[in-house]
C-alpha positions as CSV (number, residue, x, y, z in Angstrom):
1,M,7.3,-3.5,13.1
2,Y,9.1,-6.4,11.4
3,W,12.0,-4.3,10.3
4,K,12.8,-3.0,14.0
5,G,12.0,-6.1,15.7
6,L,9.0,-4.6,17.9
7,E,6.4,-7.4,17.5
8,P,6.9,-8.4,21.2
9,L,5.8,-5.0,22.2
10,V,3.0,-4.3,20.0
11,D,-0.5,-6.4,20.2
12,V,-2.4,-6.7,16.8
13,V,-6.0,-6.8,17.7
14,D,-9.0,-7.0,15.3
15,P,-11.3,-4.2,15.7
16,G,-14.1,-6.9,15.8
17,A,-12.9,-7.6,19.7
18,I,-14.5,-4.2,20.4
19,G,-17.5,-4.4,18.3
20,G,-15.8,-3.3,15.1
21,I,-14.5,-0.1,13.2
22,K,-18.0,1.8,13.6
23,S,-18.7,0.9,16.9
24,E,-19.0,2.9,20.0
25,A,-15.8,1.7,21.4
26,Y,-13.8,2.0,18.0
27,L,-15.0,5.5,17.3
28,A,-14.0,6.7,20.6
29,L,-10.3,5.9,19.6
30,N,-10.8,7.0,16.0
31,P,-13.7,8.9,15.0
32,Q,-12.9,8.5,11.3
33,G,-14.1,4.8,11.8
34,K,-11.3,3.2,9.8
35,M,-8.1,1.2,10.4
36,P,-5.3,1.2,11.3
37,T,-5.5,2.7,15.0
38,A,-2.5,2.7,17.7
39,H,-3.8,2.6,21.4
40,L,-0.9,3.8,23.1
41,P,-0.2,2.5,27.0
42,S,-0.4,6.0,27.9
43,D,-4.4,5.7,26.6
44,L,-3.4,8.1,23.7
45,A,-5.0,6.8,20.6
46,L,-3.3,7.5,17.4
47,P,-5.1,7.1,13.8
48,E,-3.3,7.4,10.2
49,S,-0.8,4.8,9.0
50,E,1.6,7.7,8.8
51,V,1.2,8.9,12.2
52,I,1.6,5.5,13.4
53,A,4.8,4.7,11.6
54,Q,6.5,8.1,12.4
55,Y,5.6,7.4,16.3
56,L,7.2,3.7,16.0
57,L,10.1,5.5,14.4
58,H,10.8,7.9,16.8
59,A,9.7,6.0,20.1
60,F,12.2,3.1,19.2
61,E,14.7,5.0,17.6
62,Q,17.7,3.3,19.2
63,T,16.1,-0.2,18.2
64,G,16.8,-1.8,15.1
65,P,17.6,0.2,11.7
66,K,16.9,3.8,11.9
67,L,14.5,4.0,8.4
68,I,14.7,7.5,8.4
69,P,17.5,8.8,5.9
70,E,20.4,10.8,7.2
71,D,20.4,13.4,4.2
72,P,17.8,16.2,4.3
73,E,16.9,15.7,0.7
74,V,16.8,12.0,0.6
75,R,14.7,12.2,3.3
76,A,12.7,14.8,1.6
77,I,12.2,12.2,-1.3
78,A,10.9,9.2,1.1
79,A,8.4,12.0,2.7
80,L,7.4,12.8,-1.0
81,A,6.9,9.0,-2.2
82,T,4.7,8.3,1.3
83,R,2.8,11.3,0.7
84,I,2.0,10.6,-2.8
85,H,1.0,7.2,-2.1
86,D,-1.0,8.1,1.1
87,Q,-2.9,11.2,-0.5
88,Y,-3.8,10.2,-4.2
89,L,-3.2,6.4,-4.3
90,A,-4.4,4.7,-1.4
91,P,-7.7,6.7,-1.2
92,I,-8.4,5.2,-4.7
93,Q,-7.2,1.6,-4.5
94,G,-10.6,0.0,-3.5
95,C,-11.8,0.6,-7.1
96,M,-9.5,-2.8,-7.8
97,Y,-11.5,-4.6,-5.5
98,R,-14.7,-2.9,-4.0
99,G,-18.3,-2.6,-4.9
100,P,-21.1,-1.9,-5.6
101,M,-19.5,1.2,-7.7
102,D,-20.5,2.7,-10.6
103,V,-18.5,1.2,-14.0
104,E,-17.5,5.1,-14.6
105,A,-16.4,5.5,-11.5
106,R,-14.1,2.2,-11.3
107,A,-12.6,3.2,-14.8
108,D,-11.6,6.4,-13.5
109,G,-9.9,5.0,-10.4
110,I,-8.1,2.5,-12.5
111,S,-6.8,5.4,-14.8
112,Q,-6.0,7.2,-11.9
113,I,-3.9,4.3,-10.4
114,A,-2.0,4.2,-13.7
115,K,-1.1,8.3,-13.4
116,Q,0.0,7.8,-9.9
117,M,2.1,4.6,-10.3
118,D,3.6,6.8,-13.1
119,V,4.5,9.6,-10.9
120,L,5.7,7.4,-8.3
121,E,8.0,6.1,-10.9
122,S,9.9,9.2,-11.2
123,V,10.0,9.7,-7.6
124,A,11.7,6.3,-7.4
125,A,14.2,7.7,-10.3
126,L,15.4,10.5,-8.0
127,T,17.6,7.6,-6.1
128,K,18.0,5.1,-8.6
129,N,22.0,5.6,-8.5
130,D,22.4,4.7,-4.9
131,G,20.3,1.8,-4.6
132,P,17.1,0.2,-5.5
133,F,14.9,1.4,-2.6
134,L,12.9,4.5,-2.3
135,A,15.5,6.3,-0.3
136,G,18.4,4.9,-2.0
137,A,20.7,1.8,-0.7
138,E,19.0,1.8,2.7
139,R,15.3,0.6,3.7
140,S,13.3,3.3,4.9
141,F,9.7,4.3,6.0
142,A,8.7,5.1,2.5
143,D,9.1,1.2,1.4
144,A,7.1,0.2,4.3
145,A,4.2,2.2,3.1
146,L,4.4,1.5,-0.5
147,F,4.9,-1.9,-0.5
148,P,1.7,-3.8,0.9
149,T,-0.3,-1.7,-2.0
150,W,2.1,-2.5,-4.5
151,V,1.0,-6.3,-3.7
152,F,-2.5,-5.4,-4.6
153,I,-1.4,-4.1,-7.7
154,E,1.3,-6.8,-8.7
155,Y,-1.6,-9.2,-8.1
156,I,-5.0,-7.5,-9.0
157,L,-4.2,-5.4,-12.2
158,P,-2.9,-8.2,-14.6
159,K,-5.1,-10.8,-13.3
160,H,-8.6,-8.6,-13.4
161,F,-8.0,-5.8,-15.4
162,G,-5.7,-7.4,-18.4
163,W,-2.4,-5.6,-17.7
164,R,0.2,-7.4,-19.1
165,D,2.6,-6.4,-16.5
166,A,2.0,-3.7,-13.8
167,F,5.7,-2.8,-14.3
168,E,5.9,-2.5,-17.7
169,G,7.2,1.1,-18.4
170,R,8.1,1.5,-14.8
171,P,11.8,0.3,-14.3
172,N,12.8,1.8,-11.3
173,L,9.5,0.4,-9.4
174,S,10.1,-3.0,-10.9
175,A,13.8,-3.1,-9.5
176,W,12.4,-1.7,-5.8
177,F,9.7,-4.3,-5.9
178,D,12.0,-7.2,-6.5
179,A,14.4,-5.6,-4.0
180,M,11.9,-5.6,-1.5
181,R,10.7,-9.3,-2.0
182,A,14.1,-10.5,-1.6
183,D,13.9,-8.8,2.1
184,D,13.1,-11.4,4.8
185,A,10.5,-9.0,6.7
186,A,9.0,-7.7,3.2
187,A,8.6,-11.0,2.0
188,R,6.4,-12.1,5.1
189,V,4.3,-9.0,4.3
190,Y,4.2,-10.0,0.5
191,D,3.0,-13.4,1.8
192,E,0.4,-11.9,4.4
193,V,-1.2,-9.8,1.9
194,R,-1.2,-12.4,-1.2
195,G,-2.8,-14.8,1.3
196,G,-5.9,-12.3,1.9
197,L,-5.8,-12.0,-2.1
198,E,-6.1,-15.7,-2.7
199,A,-8.5,-16.0,0.0
200,W,-10.7,-13.1,-1.7
201,E,-10.3,-15.1,-5.4
202,E,-11.6,-18.3,-3.8
203,S,-14.5,-16.7,-2.5
204,G,-15.3,-15.4,-6.0
205,R,-15.1,-11.4,-4.7
206,W,-14.1,-9.7,-8.3
207,A,-17.6,-11.2,-9.5
208,K,-19.8,-10.1,-6.2
209,V,-18.5,-6.8,-6.5
210,G,-19.1,-6.0,-10.2
211,V,-15.3,-6.2,-11.3
212,E,-15.7,-9.0,-13.7
213,E,-18.8,-7.6,-15.7
214,H,-17.3,-4.1,-15.7
215,V,-14.1,-5.0,-17.5
216,K,-16.4,-6.5,-20.1
217,D,-17.4,-2.9,-21.3
218,D,-15.4,-1.7,-23.9
219,R,-16.3,2.1,-23.6
220,F,-13.3,2.3,-21.1
221,E,-9.9,1.5,-21.1
222,W,-9.0,-0.8,-18.6
223,A,-5.5,-1.7,-19.4
224,P,-2.7,0.3,-21.0
225,K,-2.7,0.2,-24.8
226,G,-0.6,-2.8,-25.9
227,S,-2.0,-5.2,-23.1
228,G,-5.4,-5.9,-24.0
229,I,-8.0,-7.3,-21.6
């Protein structure tokens, strides 16, 4: 939305306005009871981030940057990054900040996050010679899909799980994240997400959900070897 200048055309509404994501009104739009959902003027309801993003990209193809790579192989790389993120990383990222949760499940989730970061590092390497973004020199839908999750990763893993640096050993993702931080629209997203994380910090969230107690359990490896807790 920010890159294509669509804010005047889209109302962002808190699901609480219709009773929350488990209310009958919301479940009628999205039976999964999850965010986000796009409710179109035609009354069509579209759940799932990737579906919504692709709708916006095609419905407003002539507005702002295209954000869809022209080259079929590069487009496939961008789609691969998004698919890996949505299928394997996004569903487990709650282990960084949700609870209650078994310590074993949290430790396994952190380990899986590290694995998927390495997988995505290899995907980012495929276009590294063409530019810092996931599709090379130009921004794409893949950058928009992954960046908010990486704001969580960059903040939480060093602060609460003892990682020395979330980008250590991942130079392509590091260069990508720096390029995104330098982008005006992405910087807005960074500030929005970071503001929410800092509010959680002030509320003592990581103690309340059990993270602080869990990371004391030295039966599990919470950070890459060499980082330490």
